[in-house]
N, C-alpha and C positions, 0 to 999 in steps of 0.2 A: 845804695839800693840793696834790699835784702835778697838773698839768694833763695829760690824756691827749692825745697827738698822734694825728691821723687815721692816720698811718703805723703806729701801734701797733695800731689797731683793724682795719685793712684785712686783714692776713693771716689772723687768726682768722675773719673774716667770709667770706673767699674759701674757706677750708678748710671751713667749715660748709656753704656752698653746694654745694661739690663732694660732700661726704658726703650731702647731701639728694638730689642728682641720682643718685648711685650707688645709694642705697637705692630710689629710684623705679624705676630700671632693673632692679634685682635682683628686685623683687617684682611686676613686671608679668606678665601671662599669657604663657607660652611665650617666654621671652626668647631662646631659641635659634632659634625658628622664623622662617622667612622666608615670608610668604604667597605663594602662587602662584595666579594667576587661571586656570591651566590645569587644576587639580584638578577633576575632574568633567566636563571638556571633552574633545573628540576631540583626539588628539595632532596637533601641526603636522606639516607635511611634512618628510621627510628631505632632506638635501642632494642635489642632482642629480648631483654628482660623487662618484666613489668614490676612495678612496686607492688609487693604482695598485698592482696586485699583490694586492689583497684584494677579496672579494666586495662588491658594492654594497649599501649599507643602503637598503632600500626601505620604502615605506609598508605594503606587504603583510606585511612581517615583524612589524609591530605589530598586525596584525589577523588573525593565523592561528589564533586560538582559545586561545592560551596566554599566560600572563603573561610580559612581557618587561621588560628593563631597557634604558633608553637612557642611556648614559654619555657625557658631554661631557668631553673630555680634551685635553691638549697635551703634547708631548714636553718642553717647557721647564718644566713644572709639577711642582715637588717633591712636593706632596700627591698628584698623579696617580700618581707613581712609588711612593709609599707604599701606595696602595690596590691597585696592580696585582696583587700576589699574591692578594689577596682575590677579585679579578675572575676570575683563573685558577682559583681554587678553586671559585667558584660555577659557572663554565663546566663544569668537570670533573664537577660534581654535576648537570648537565643544564639549568642556567639559560640561557635565550635572552638574550644580551646584544648589543645593537647599539651600536657606538661611533661617536661623531661627533668627529673631530679638528678643532679650530678654532683660528684665529689662529696657525697653524703653517706650516711648509714641508713639501712632499712629502718632501724628502730626510730631514729630521730625524724626521718622523713614521714613515716607512718604516723607517729605521734603528732607531728605538726598538722597533717591533714585531718586527723581525727579531732584535734582541738579547734582548728580554724575552718573546717569544711573544705571539701575539694571542689574547685571550679572546673576540673578537668574531665573531658570525655574519655580520656585515656592517659595513663601515666607511665612513661618509660623510666627505667632506672639505669643510670649510667655512673656507677660508683667510681670508676677510674677516669671519667671525663673523656673517653675516646670518641664518643658520638659528638660531644660538644666541640671537639677539635675539627671533626668533619664539617660541622656547621659554621666554624669560624668564631665560636663564642670566646670572648676574652675574659669576661667575669659576669657573674649573675647579678641581677637578672638581665636577660636579653630576650626579646620577643621578636618573632618573625611573622610577617603577614604572608600567607601562602594562598595563591589562587586555587580555584576549584580543580584545576588540572595538575596541581602539584608544583607550580612555578613559584619560586620565591619572589615576592613583589617588593618587600621592604624589610629592613632590619632596624630595630630600635634597641640601642644599648642603654640600660638604666631602668629605673622603676617607672611604671606607668602612673605617674602622679605629677602634678605641677604644670608649670607653663610649657616646659619642653614637650610633655605628653600632649598638651592641648594644641600646641603650635606645629608640632611635627608629626606625631603619631596619629592623632585623630584625623587630620586631613588625608593622610596616606590610607588609613582604614576606610574612610568614606569613599575615596577614589576607588579602592579595590571592590567595595560593596556595590558601587554604581556601574561597574563594568558589565 
């Protein structure tokens, strides 16, 4: 009888371990969700600086009695560019959207909004990403649904496009608007 070498047993064991890890990840609760400690809390402050040439994003914009979106974006971010038409569409439908440009330059951010049009009622400028940290932003784009009293209702990480947008973001937005 032939003797099995440890080198012959290792690859199938490594593969089996990988399959087990993948299965655990697939069947956990809400594998797409990123928890946010802000949900149910008052929204953090907006940046003190505005993007030059655009209205200042203010804390009062989040507490004016209507549901608002706070969208963290950057001109260098391809997913941000992908979601931009959806933001323009929501703005045209009357949605109050506040933009926070972060980890970007004034020149690039301004040029981007000049080329693509701004969907934002106010645009905060956060070049160091400090305000983004307060909001718990991990990477652009991220969009928060904020109630009329300034309470964060929902956090959506990723671009506002595709099935994830339709299955998770839109129901949360419709729920917020119906309150």
